[in-house]
N, C-alpha and C positions, 0 to 999 in steps of 0.2 A: 526634537530632531536629534539624530545621532551625532556623535562627535565627527570631526572632519576625517576624511580618508587618509590613513597614514601613507607614507611613501613606500615603505617596505614591510614585508612580513615573511615569516617562514613558510606558512601554508595559506594559500588563498582558497577559500571555499566558495564556489559559485552556486548559489541557491540556498535560501533560508527556510526551506520546508523541513519536514521531519528528518530526512536523511542528513541535510546540512547541519541542522541543529544537533542531532545525535553525535555527529562527527566533532562538532565544536565542543560539546560537553566532554567528550572523551579526551580531546586534546587539552582543554582547560583544566580538567582534573589532574593531568600530568604536568601542567606548567609549560606546555608547548605553545609558542606564539602563532597566532592565526588571525585571519580577517574573514568574516562572513559577509558576502555581498548578495543582495537580493534586489530585483528590479522593481518590486512593488513597494509603494509607500508604507503599507502596513500589511500584516499577514492576512490571508484570505479567511473570511468567516463562514464559508460554506463547509459542509461536513465531509464531502468526498469520501475518503476512506473512513470506515467506521468500526473495524475489527482490529483488536490487538490480541495476538495469540500468545501462548504460554512462553515460547522461547524468547519473544521480544520482551515480555515482562521480566524474564530472567536478566536480560541485558539491561533493562531499565533499573532493575535492582542494583546492578553494579554501578550505574550512573547516578544513583540517588534520586531517581525520578518516578519510581513505580508506585510508592505509597500514595502520593497525591493523585496520580492518574487513576488508580484503582478506586479511590474515594469518589471520583467524578463519574465513574462508569457503572455499567450494569453487567453483572456476572451471569453468563449463560453456560449451562453445562451440557447441552446437547443440540445437535443439528438433526432435524427430521427431513427425510427425503420422501416426497410424495409424487404420485401421479394423480392429478386432480385431488380428490379428497381421500384417496387410498394411501395409507402409509406403507412405504416399501422398505424403509431402513431407518434405523436410529443410530447416529454416530455419537457415542458418549465421551465426554471429556473429564468426568469426575475421577476416573481411575488413572489419569496420566501421572507419570513419575516426575513431578515438578512441584515446586511450592505454589504454583498457580494452575490448579486443575480445572480450568474453565477457559472460556473465550470472553474477553472483556469487550463489551459493546460501548463505544464512546466516540463522539464525533472527532474528526481529525483536528479541528481547530482547538479542541481541548488538549489533544496530544501535543500540538505545537505550543500551546500556552504553557503547559507544564515544563516542556523542554526549555523554552525560552526563559522561564522563571529560574530554572536550575542553572542555565548558562549565566544569567545575570548575577545569581548568588555567587558564582565562581569568578565574577569580575569581567565577564565577556558580554557581547551584545551583537546584534545584526546591523550592518550598515545599509541604510535604505535612503531613498531609492537609487540604486546604482545598477544600471543595465550594462553588462559586459558585452562589447561589440567585437572585440578582437583579443585573441590569446596567441601569443607568439613565444615559443620556447627557444632558448639557446643553450650553450654548454654550461653556463653558470647561473641560469635561472629562467624565470617566466615573466613576461610583461603583459599585463592585462590592461586594456584600454576601455574606458567607459564611454557611454554615449555623450557625456559632457566634455570629453577630451582628456579628463584626468587619467592618470596611469597609476598602477600599483605593481611594484616588483615583488616577486615571491620566489622562494627556492623551488616550491612545488605548487601546482594548482589542481584542485579536485572539482570535477563536474558533478554537482548534485542538482543540476538545473533541468531535469526532466527529459521527456522523450525527444524534444527538439534541442538537445544540448549544444550550446556554443562550444563548450570544451571538447566534446566528442568530435564535432565537425573540424575544429582546429587541429585535433590530433590525427585526423584522417582515418578514424576507426569506423569500419563498416558496422551496420546495424541490421543484421539479416533476419528475415522472417516474413510474416504476411499479416493480413488483417482479416477479420471476420466480416462476412457479408451482412450480417444483421447489425442494426444499431441497438444501443442499449439506452433504456430509460432509467433515470435515477431520480428518486423523489423521497423526501422526508415528509411524513404526514402525521397528522393526529387522526386516529381511527379506532373504532371498536373492531377488534380482530379476534375471531373465535378461538384460534389456538393459544392466544394470550402471549405474555411476555417471557415465558419460561424457556423458549426455544427459538432457534433460527429455522425457518421453513424454506426448503428448496423444493419447488413444485414443478414437475414436468407437465407438458401439455402439447397438444398438436400445434398450437400457435406459438410456442416458445417456452423458455425457462423463466420462472418468476421466483425471486428470493424476497422473503419478508423477514426482517430482523428487528428485534426490539432495540430501542435506544432509551437513554435516560429521559426523564420528564414526560413519560407517557407517549413519546414519539415512536414511529416505526420507519425503518428504511425499506424502500421498495426498489429493487433492481430487476429489470425485465428485458428480455430480448424481443424486439419487434422488427418487422420488415423495414419500416421507415418511421422513426419517431418524430414528433413535432419538435421544433426548436426549444420551446419551453412548455413541457407537458403541464396542463392545468388540472385542477381537482377533478373535473368531469372525466378527463382522459384517464386518470389513475383509477377512478371508481369504475369506469367501464372495463378497464384492463382486468381489475380484480374480480368484477362480476363475471367476466368471461372465463377466467382461469381458476378462480376459487369461489364459485357461486355460493351466495348465502353466508360467506365467512367474513366479509369485510364491509364496514360502513365508514367511509372516509368523511371526516368532519372538518378537517383543516389541512391546508398545504403550506408547509414551512419553507420548502425550497425544492426546486426541480431543475433537471438538465437532461440533455441527451449527449451521447458520445459514441464514437467508434472505437473499437478495441482492436489492438494489434497484439501479436505474439512475436517478440523479437528479442534477441540477445546480442550485445556488442561482441564483435569478433575478438576484441582484446579489452582488458580493463586498464591497461597502462600503455602509454607511449612516451618513453623518456621520463620527463618531469610532470606529465599529465596523467591523472587518474580519473576513473569513473566510478560512480556509486548510485544506487537507487534506480529511478526510472531512466536516467541517462545510460544505464548499463543493461536494463532489462524491462520489458513491459509485457503484460499478459492478461488473460481473462480475469475478471473480478471474481469468478467462481472460487469460493473458499476464502476470499478476502486476504490474500497473502502479499499483495504488492507493497504496501507501506511497511509491512513487517520485514520483508526481505531487504528493503532499503535501509531500515534502521540497523539491521544486523550487519549489512555491508559496512555501514558507517562505523560501527563499533570495531569491526575487524580491521578496517583501514586505519582507524585512529590508533589502535594498539600496534599496528605494523609501523606507523610513524614513530611511536614512542620507543619501540624496541629496535628500530632500524631494520626490521625484516620485511622490507617492502616487496621483495621478489616473491614472497609467499602469498601476497594478498590475492592476486588473480587465481592462483592455483587452488586457493581455499574457497573463494566465493563464486567464481564463474560456474563451476559444476553445480552449485546450489541453484543458481538462476536457471540453468538448463533443465534441471530436475523439476523446479517449480513450473516453468513454462510448459514442459511436456505434460506434467500432471494436470494443470488447470486446462490445458488444451483438450486432453482426453475427457475431463469432466464436462467441459462445455459441449463437445461433440456428442457425447452420450446423452446429455440433457436436452439438446436441441434437435436431435435427429427427427426427421419427419417420415422416415421409412417405416411403414407399419410392421414389417417383420422385425426390424431392429428394435422398435419400441416394445413389441411383444416379448422379445427375448430379454431385453433389459428389465422389464417389469416382472418377468419370471425369475430371473437370476438374483436380483437384489434382495428379495426376502430370504432366499436360501443363503446368501452371504451373511445375512444377519444372524444365522445360526453358527457361524464360524468366528474366528478371531479377527476377521476382516474389518468390522467396525472399529475395533481398537487400533488397528493398523492405520486406518484412514484418519482417526483422530490424531494419532501421533504425527502423521504426514502433514495434516493441516496445521497443527500446532508448531511444526518445524522443529520438533525436538530431535529429529534425526540429524540436524545440521549443527549440533553443538561443536 
């Protein structure tokens, strides 16, 4: 069990996921006092996000957490875009101008584990389980009240507490955007997959988008849009889905974990209200196309942490909110192009993408996905 909750701290971080942990490591590295609060008794062991892009690995280099994470992951150097079995475009990562010219495929719980170990090595930890039910700011600080009735006083509070952020609600910050009509299936499986583990496959089809990505230990991540997914997709459902969208290419032999979810594309109207700040999913949510969600959150956290260290808090929103707007717009275009059911639009897409492969566009797409434009 963690140590008792202190009465005061400089920065209260609400949420102990990748964003909150990355912020805590940034602050701990600089000797800034903080408290991380998380409502769960222990970290989630489901994989959820599974992609760590190059820019995030550069940030983790600075935090002393990249080497261990890379050792736990699988390096993939290309994304393949297909319509059925026909390859339309290859997006290469090996030429990226970075020490990490690849996409690292690794379950989110491993990313959290590495960040938590780094935090503990620096003398910090996550206080669990503490559910924050009230956040009230005044001229001289913020009071956070737990479901237990305990309180914590802080000079500042950061909402790294996800889409339904208590901190964002307390700050009165709008979360504008919309949701996609389709539901998304997410499953980690053991299977024989014809393209193999060397690439991430994004497959278009008349019934929806399907992404298959390799993970360590011979597992694969399957993400697919469907009109209405079951609550807990089983092995038979995933096999049928792949038979329909990638016939003859997949034989599923085991189901590790599965879920369904609805996807929104939203950006907070502001990232700061007085002494309250937002980062990660509390500030932006978007389509999983491209796997950029957790990456953008970790980069938010590092930027905000450095802003606290340097005292340049006014620059945080100006630096990071345009990045979220760009990521949301980019992933929304990707999703709409991938999921269109208009036969004319599909035909045009399938004609244009191979032609783009003859230009510098694949390298530009790789740079955008890797978020190297956001340094």
